[in-house]
Each structure stands twice: as C-alpha cells, then as structure tokens.
C-alpha positions in Angstrom: 18.5 -11.5 17.4 18.6 -8.7 14.8 15.3 -7.9 13.0 15.4 -5.5 10.1 12.5 -3.6 8.6 13.3 -2.5 5.0 11.9 0.5 3.1 13.2 0.5 -0.4 10.9 2.5 -2.7 10.7 5.8 -4.5 7.6 6.8 -2.5 6.6 6.6 1.1 3.3 4.7 0.7 4.5 1.3 2.0 5.9 2.7 5.3 2.6 2.6 7.3 2.2 -1.1 6.5 5.2 -2.2 8.5 6.7 0.6 10.5 3.9 0.4 13.1 5.0 -3.2 13.7 8.6 -2.2 14.4 7.2 0.4 16.9 5.0 -2.1 18.5 7.9 -4.5 18.9 9.9 -1.7 20.6 7.0 -0.7 22.8 6.6 -4.3 23.9 10.2 -4.5 25.1 11.5 -6.9 22.4 14.8 -8.3 23.7 16.8 -7.9 20.6 17.8 -5.4 18.0 15.2 -3.6 15.8 16.7 -1.9 12.8 14.8 0.2 10.3 16.7 0.6 7.0 15.8 3.3 4.4 17.2 3.9 0.9 16.5 7.6 0.2 16.0 10.9 2.0 12.2 10.8 1.5 11.8 7.5 3.2 14.3 8.4 6.0 12.4 11.6 6.8 9.0 9.8 6.9 10.3 7.0 9.1 11.8 9.5 11.6 8.7 11.6 11.6 6.4 8.6 12.3 8.6 6.7 14.7 9.7 9.8 16.6 11.4 9.2 19.9 11.7 5.4 19.2 14.5 6.2 16.7 17.7 5.9 18.6 16.1 4.3 21.6 14.2 1.1 20.9 14.8 1.3 17.1 18.0 1.9 15.2 17.8 3.7 11.8 20.2 2.7 9.1 20.4 4.6 5.9 21.6 2.3 3.0 23.4 3.8 0.1 24.7 2.9 -3.4 28.4 3.2 -4.4 29.1 5.8 -7.1 29.0 3.5 -10.0 25.6 2.0 -9.0 24.3 5.5 -8.3 25.2 6.6 -11.8 23.4 3.5 -13.3 20.3 4.3 -11.1 20.2 7.9 -12.3 20.6 6.8 -15.9 17.8 4.2 -15.9 15.6 5.7 -13.2 13.1 7.4 -15.5 12.2 4.0 -16.9 12.8 1.2 -14.4 13.5 1.1 -10.6 17.2 0.3 -11.1 18.3 1.8 -7.8 15.7 -0.2 -5.9 17.2 -3.4 -7.3 20.9 -2.4 -6.9 20.4 -1.7 -3.2 20.2 -5.4 -2.5 23.4 -6.3 -4.3 25.3 -3.4 -2.9 24.3 -3.9 0.7 24.6 -7.6 1.2 26.8 -7.3 4.2 24.0 -5.5 6.0 21.4 -8.1 5.0 23.7 -10.9 6.0 23.9 -9.3 9.5 20.2 -9.8 10.1 18.4 -12.8 11.4 15.0 -11.7 10.1 13.9 -9.1 7.5 10.4 -7.6 7.4 9.3 -6.1 4.1 6.1 -4.8 2.5 7.0 -5.7 -1.1 8.4 -8.6 -3.0 11.5 -7.4 -4.9 13.4 -8.1 -1.7 13.1 -11.9 -2.5 16.2 -11.3 -4.7 18.1 -11.7 -1.5 17.1 -15.4 -1.5 16.7 -16.2 -5.2 19.7 -14.3 -6.6 22.1 -13.7 -3.7 21.6 -16.9 -1.7 20.7 -15.5 1.7 18.6 -18.6 2.4 19.2 -18.4 6.2 17.6 -15.0 6.4 14.0 -15.3 7.6 11.9 -13.1 5.5 8.4 -11.9 6.6 6.0 -10.2 4.2 3.6 -7.7 5.6 2.0 -6.9 2.2 0.8 -3.3 1.5 -2.9 -3.3 0.9 -5.9 -5.5 1.0 -6.9 -5.2 -2.6 -8.0 -7.8 -5.2 -5.4 -7.6 -8.0 -3.9 -10.9 -9.0 -0.4 -9.7 -8.6 -0.9 -9.7 -4.8 -1.5 -13.4 -5.0 1.2 -14.7 -7.3 3.7 -17.4 -6.5 6.3 -15.1 -5.1 4.3 -14.9 -1.9 5.0 -18.6 -1.2 8.8 -17.8 -1.1 8.5 -15.9 2.1 9.1 -17.7 5.4 6.0 -16.0 6.8 3.2 -13.8 5.5 1.2 -11.4 7.7 -2.2 -10.6 6.2 -5.2 -8.4 7.0 -8.1 -10.9 6.9 -9.6 -14.1 5.7 -10.0 -13.0 2.1 -6.3 -12.5 1.7 -5.4 -15.7 3.5 -7.8 -17.7 1.3 -6.4 -16.4 -1.9 -2.8 -16.8 -0.8 -3.5 -20.5 -0.1 -5.5 -21.2 -3.2 -3.8 -19.0 -5.8 -0.3 -18.5 -4.5 0.2 -21.9 -3.0 1.3 -20.5 0.4 1.5 -23.0 3.2 -1.4 -22.2 5.6 1.0 -22.7 8.5 3.1 -19.8 7.3 0.2 -17.3 7.3 -0.9 -15.2 10.2 -4.0 -12.9 10.2 -3.1 -9.8 12.1 -5.5 -7.1 10.9 -4.2 -3.9 9.2 -1.4 -2.0 11.0 -1.9 1.0 8.8 -5.2 1.6 10.5 -3.4 2.1 13.8 -1.9 5.3 12.4 -5.1 6.8 11.0 -5.9 10.3 12.2 -9.3 10.0 13.6 -11.0 12.9 11.9 -9.1 12.8 8.6 -7.7 16.0 6.9 -10.6 18.2 5.8 -9.1 21.7 6.0 -8.7 21.8 2.2 -12.5 21.8 1.7 -15.4 24.0 2.6 -17.6 21.1 3.5 -20.5 23.1 2.0 -20.2 20.8 -1.0 -19.9 17.0 -1.3 -16.3 15.9 -1.7 -15.4 13.3 -4.3 -12.1 11.4 -4.2 -10.7 10.4 -7.7 -8.1 7.8 -7.1 -6.9 6.2 -10.4 -4.4 3.4 -10.4 -1.0 3.6 -11.9 -1.0 0.5 -14.2 -1.9 1.4 -17.8 -3.9 -1.8 -18.3 -6.1 -1.1 -15.3 -6.2 2.7 -14.8 -8.9 5.0 -15.9 -6.5 8.0 -16.0 -4.8 7.5 -19.4 -8.0 7.2 -21.4 -10.6 9.1 -19.4 -8.9 11.0 -16.6 -9.0 14.5 -18.1 -12.7 14.0 -19.0 -13.3 13.3 -15.3 -11.6 16.5 -14.4 -13.6 18.3 -17.0 -16.8 17.1 -15.3 -15.8 19.1 -12.1 -14.6 22.1 -14.1 -18.1 22.3 -15.6 -20.0 21.4 -12.5 -18.8 23.1 -9.3 -21.5 21.9 -7.0 -19.1 19.2 -5.8 -15.4 19.4 -4.8 -12.9 16.9 -6.2 -9.7 15.6 -4.6 -7.5 14.3 -7.4 -5.1 12.0 -5.5 -4.0 9.1 -7.8 -1.7 6.3 -6.9 1.5 8.0 -5.8 3.6 6.4 -8.6 1.4 7.7 -11.4 3.3 10.9 -11.9 6.6 9.8 -10.3 8.4 9.0 -13.5 8.0 10.3 -17.1 6.9 6.8 -18.2 4.9 4.1 -16.3 6.0 0.6 -16.9 4.2 -2.4 -15.3 5.4 -6.0 -15.3 2.4 -7.9 -14.1 1.0 -7.4 -17.6 3.7 -5.7 -19.7 2.5 -2.2 -20.5 3.9 1.3 -20.8 2.3 4.7 -20.9 2.8 8.4 -19.9 0.7 10.0 -17.3 1.4 13.4 -19.0 0.8 16.7 -17.3 -2.0 18.5 -15.6 -3.1 21.3 -17.9 -3.5 24.8 -16.6 -7.2 24.9 -17.3 -7.8 22.6 -14.3 -5.9 24.8 -11.9 -8.0 27.9 -11.9 -11.2 26.8 -10.1 -11.8 26.5 -6.4 -13.4 23.1 -6.3 -10.5 20.8 -7.5 -7.6 19.9 -5.2 -4.6 18.1 -6.8 -2.2 15.9 -4.8 0.2 13.8 -6.9 2.0 12.2 -4.1 2.3 14.1 -0.8 2.0 12.5 2.6 -1.7 13.1 2.7 -2.0 10.7 -0.3 -0.6 7.9 1.8 -2.0 8.5 5.3 -5.7 8.0 4.6 -6.4 11.8 4.9 -8.3 11.8 1.7 -10.0 8.5 2.0 -11.3 9.6 5.4 -12.4 13.1 4.1 -14.3 12.1 1.0 -18.0 11.6 0.6 -17.8 9.6 -2.6 -15.0 7.4 -3.9 -14.3 7.3 -7.7 -11.7 4.9 -8.8 -10.8 1.8 -10.8 -8.3 -0.8 -9.5 -6.7 0.7 -6.4 -6.7 -1.1 -3.1 -7.3 2.2 -1.4 -11.0 1.6 -1.8 -10.8 -0.9 1.0 -9.2 1.7 3.3 -11.9 4.2 2.3 -14.4 1.6 3.5 -13.2 1.9 7.1 -16.3 4.1 7.1 -18.8 2.8 4.4 -19.8 5.4 1.8 -20.8 5.6 -1.8 -18.4 4.3 -4.5 -18.3 4.6 -8.3 -15.9 2.7 -10.5 -14.8 3.8 -13.9 -14.1 0.9 -16.3 -12.0 2.3 -19.1 -11.1 -1.0 -20.6 -14.4 -2.8 -21.2 -13.5 -5.3 -18.5 -15.4 -8.6 -18.2 -15.3 -8.2 -14.5 -18.4 -10.0 -13.1 -17.3 -13.1 -11.3 -13.6 -12.1 -11.5 -12.0 -12.0 -8.1 -9.5 -9.5 -9.2 -12.4 -7.0 -9.6 -14.4 -8.1 -6.6 -14.4 -4.5 -5.3 -16.5 -3.4 -8.2 -19.4 -5.1 -6.5 -19.4 -2.3 -3.9 -20.6 0.5 -6.1 -21.9 1.4 -9.6 -19.6 0.6 -12.5 -19.6 3.0 -15.4 -17.8 2.8 -18.7 -17.6 6.4 -19.8 -17.1 9.8 -18.1 -20.3 11.0 -19.8 -22.1 8.8 -17.3 -20.4 10.3 -14.3 -22.8 13.2 -13.6 -25.8 10.9 -13.3 -23.9 8.3 -11.3 -22.8 11.0 -8.8 -26.4 12.1 -8.5 -27.7 8.7 -7.6 -24.7 7.4 -5.7 -26.0 8.1 -2.2 -29.4 6.4 -2.9 -27.8 3.4 -4.5 -25.4 3.1 -1.6 -28.2 2.9 0.9 -30.4 0.6 -1.1 -27.9 -1.7 -2.7 -24.2 -1.4 -1.8 -23.7 -0.6 1.9 -24.5 -4.2 3.0 -22.1 -5.5 0.3 -19.4 -3.1 1.5 -19.7 -4.2 5.1 -19.5 -7.9 4.2 -16.5 -7.4 1.9 -14.7 -5.2 4.4 -15.2 -7.8 7.2 -13.8 -10.5 4.8 -10.8 -8.3 4.0 -10.0 -7.0 7.5 -9.9 -9.0 10.8 -10.1 -6.2 13.3 -10.6 -7.6 16.8 -10.3 -4.4 18.9 -6.5 -4.9 19.5 -4.0 -2.7 17.6 -3.1 -4.7 14.5 0.5 -3.7 14.9 0.6 -5.3 18.3 -0.9 -8.5 16.9 1.8 -8.5 14.1 4.5 -7.8 16.6 3.5 -10.8 18.7 3.7 -13.0 15.7 7.2 -11.8 14.8 8.4 -12.0 18.4 7.2 -15.6 18.5 9.0 -16.4 15.2 12.1 -14.8 16.5 11.9 -16.9 19.7 11.5 -20.1 17.7 14.5 -19.2 15.5 16.6 -18.5 18.6 15.6 -21.8 20.1 16.6 -23.7 17.0 20.0 -22.1 17.1 20.5 -22.4 20.9 18.0 -24.5 22.9 19.1 -22.7 26.0 17.7 -19.5 24.5 14.1 -20.6 24.7 12.0 -17.9 26.4 14.1 -15.0 25.1 14.5 -13.5 21.6 18.0 -12.0 21.9 
C-alpha cells in the first residue's frame, strides 16, 4: 500500500494541516509506504525541517518537477495564475498512478480524477483551516473519497451545502494544533505594550487591505501605545496581482511604503514561517481581521477580536461571516482607535462566551493528538482498500 501526501503550492501554509498525519502514520508503524511529495524548494525545505528524522526512515520524500517546456509556461504565467501548480498534475501522472491513496489539503488535485481519469486513486481531503467561507463547502468536497474535518460545524456544512455523504466524513480535530509551540513567538515584542495582530485576507472581495489597509497602519504610526504585527494571508504579496476564482476579482496588494518602516511598534511579516505556524496568533493580545480562518486558530486561547468590514457586508445571519459574531465589527479605520480601547471590556462582557461556543463547534479536541486520530482513519481506509483487492490481506495495510 502506497500512501502519498502532496504539497503543491507557492507557499508553505498548508503543510501543517497534513504533514503531522504522515508523521503519525510513520510513528504508528504503518505497514506500507508513506511518500511525501513536494513541488518546489520552499515546500521541500519546510517538510524536511518539520518531519526531521522521519524523512528517509518512515517517510520517503519525493520532489516532483516540471519538464522544461512546462517550466517555461509556468514562469511566463506565474505572475497571474498558478500555472505551475496545475501543470504538476499532468506532468507527473506516472507518480500519481503509482499510489493507492493520496492525501491533500487543497482541491485542485481533483484534476487527477476529473481530467486525467485516475478514478482508482483514493483521495482524502484534510482541508486547511476551520473557517466559514463558502468556498470551503462547495461541491468539489463531495468528489473526494473521504474528508477529514476539525469539528461538527465543518461536518454539518459539508453535508448540507456540499452534499458530502456523511459516511465519507471523519471528525479528527485539527492536526496543526499538534505542532503549535506552546509559548508562541514573542521575542519581537517588548510586551510592555499590547500587541495587535492585523491579518487581512488575500481575496479582493473579502479583504480589508486593498481599501483600508494603509489607514490601519497609519493608526499605529500615529499611536505607538500598542504594537502591531502586520501578518496578512501569505499569498497577499506573493504575486504582483491577486486573482480569485470563487468570485472573480483581481487587484494589486501594492507595496509597503517607507513611512511605515521607521517606527519601533510595527512588525511586518509578508509570508515567513512565523506567519504559518501560529507564532503570531499565539502572541497577540487582540486580533484584527476580516475573512481569514486564522481567527479560529487564534481562539485556541480566547482573546478580543475586531473585524474590519470594508465592503458594507450584509453579514448578520450569513454563515460565511459567522466569525464576525465573536468580536466588534467596524466599517471604517476611523473607528479603530475607539474599538481597540473597548476591546477587552467587550470581550469579557459579550464575546468570550460566543468565542468558546464557536470554537467548540469548530474543533473537536478530545485530548488525543489530532494527527493520530487522522492517521487511524487513514490506516483503516487503507486496510479496507487492501481487503477489497485481496481478501487475504485483511488485518494488514501493505
């Protein structure tokens, strides 16, 4: 039995959602091959850093590549669309055909079934977040053979909105939490001042950055009594243009002007490892955001939240903005100073109980490592697949 874990993205933010499962399979003595496949140097380095000694022992690491012609196409179109990401499937079909099961955190890999006919390949979706956006619950989810999800909220919406068969869903918790550094990374900050995390989304039709982001930074330039971590979605500044397909939109993130770089109370991180490993969500005292699912990771420890609605959203009662119930929603950066001043009081009086209830609905954490729970599900699926192929193999997953 050959189980592959694929990481095919420009950035590293999806790795922690499924690599811990591969490691748990290896630690549990899975009687089969575990192969982690990466498609660029950035992903390869992060996988090898996190998996450590398991690479080359319980886990094989395969680096997929593009032939020269495809590489040229990817370079030509890469500033606008993820051409390389799509070409990797077509140009590595022999590798994917060699697998019995493929575990992925994203949905573009469904091309292996829908376009390239690998219908015998069992595909398992781990998802990569526990947020509320509708794109996480579209019909593509139902095309996977099995979906691993973090909690009852996700399961409920997958069934109702995406039409996923309940028998193909397993609630396993949140493997990324298994990798959290207990204290978070706080060495960037004096801790003499409250720390605010500004975490705008990448999508132009959802993000506060394009219309209001610089006004947010101006607030902290003028008022240095708080420190700011500006750590947006890691794809916001990855390409010159941001193009989204869930609602067709395009915009430019632009540049960070020099005037924001001179003070001592603003820390910029446009996509380092710390933007993906919960260092900042664990370090902050107040979360300022819009549509990012990272707010749910931040609520591993409930704290004040403020949401900046730059699009005059009719959000009340909309499940795609359910997280806006967990803090004050403002519509203009001019309101930010006052909102920051009252954030702690409102949190205690109004929002903490809401946060705790919504966190519990989003994450089923039962004390066991989530990655182990997920690995148990995958091992059981592998055993059933092996038994269907060879009834004599029941009881082993090789």
